[in-house]
C-alpha positions as CSV (number, residue, x, y, z in Angstrom):
1,M,0.0,0.0,0.0
2,L,1.4,3.4,-1.0
3,I,0.2,6.4,1.0
4,Q,1.1,9.8,-0.4
5,V,0.5,13.0,1.6
6,C,0.2,16.2,-0.2
7,V,3.0,18.6,1.0
8,G,2.1,21.4,-1.4
9,S,1.8,24.9,0.0
10,S,-2.0,24.7,0.6
11,C,-1.9,21.3,2.4
12,H,1.2,22.3,4.2
13,L,-0.6,25.3,5.7
14,K,-3.5,23.0,6.6
15,G,-1.4,20.6,8.6
16,S,0.4,18.1,6.3
17,P,3.5,18.0,8.6
18,E,1.2,16.8,11.4
19,I,-0.5,14.3,9.2
20,V,2.8,12.9,8.1
21,E,3.9,12.5,11.8
22,L,0.6,10.8,12.7
23,L,1.0,8.4,9.8
24,Q,4.6,7.6,10.7
25,K,3.5,6.9,14.3
26,A,0.5,4.8,13.3
27,V,2.4,2.7,10.8
28,S,5.1,2.1,13.5
29,D,2.5,1.4,16.3
30,Y,0.7,-1.2,14.1
31,H,4.0,-2.7,12.8
32,L,3.0,-2.0,9.2
33,E,6.4,-1.0,7.9
34,D,6.5,-4.0,5.5
35,E,3.0,-3.3,4.2
36,V,2.8,0.5,3.9
37,A,5.1,2.9,2.0
38,L,4.8,6.6,2.9
39,A,5.7,9.3,0.5
40,G,5.2,13.1,0.1
41,S,3.6,14.5,-3.0
42,F,3.3,17.9,-4.3
43,C,-0.3,19.0,-5.3
44,I,-2.5,16.0,-5.9
45,G,-5.0,18.3,-7.5
46,K,-7.9,17.9,-5.1
47,C,-7.5,20.8,-2.8
48,N,-10.0,21.2,0.0
49,R,-10.9,24.1,2.3
50,I,-10.4,21.9,5.3
51,G,-7.5,19.5,5.9
52,V,-5.0,17.7,3.9
53,T,-5.3,15.6,0.7
54,V,-4.0,12.0,1.1
55,Q,-3.8,9.5,-1.7
56,I,-3.8,5.7,-0.8
57,D,-2.9,3.7,-3.9
58,D,-5.4,5.1,-6.4
59,D,-7.9,6.5,-4.0
60,I,-7.8,10.2,-3.1
61,H,-9.1,11.4,0.3
62,T,-9.5,15.1,1.1
63,G,-10.0,17.0,4.3
64,V,-7.8,14.8,6.5
65,T,-7.2,16.6,9.8
66,K,-5.5,15.6,13.0
67,E,-9.0,15.4,14.6
68,S,-10.2,13.0,11.9
69,F,-7.0,11.1,11.5
70,K,-7.8,8.1,13.7
71,E,-11.1,7.3,11.9
72,F,-9.4,8.0,8.5
73,F,-6.5,5.6,9.3
74,E,-8.8,2.9,10.7
75,Q,-11.2,3.0,7.7
76,N,-8.7,3.5,4.9
77,V,-5.6,1.7,6.0
78,L,-6.4,-0.9,8.7
79,N,-9.7,-2.0,7.2
80,V,-8.3,-2.2,3.7
81,L,-5.2,-4.2,4.8
82,N,-7.4,-6.6,6.8
83,V,-9.6,-7.2,3.7
84,L,-6.5,-7.8,1.6
85,K,-5.2,-10.3,4.1
86,E,-8.5,-12.1,4.3
87,G,-8.5,-12.4,0.5
88,K,-5.2,-14.2,0.4
């Protein structure tokens, strides 16, 4: 799974450094280093008035904030990885 966080100027001002830190910590806490690759990306092209744009593989998610991060991570990373594991 490739997770790209927009680090363009708009998302940077909306908290992308904090989202990157939260992702790094979550990946480490759940021991997902072998399953998840983190990367920064300049503008993904889906700017939102609230929060940061994050792309997970081909899916783009807008409006990610530190307040919504836990739910975002559970739904879009943990749940997806669990589905992939069950399919193997």
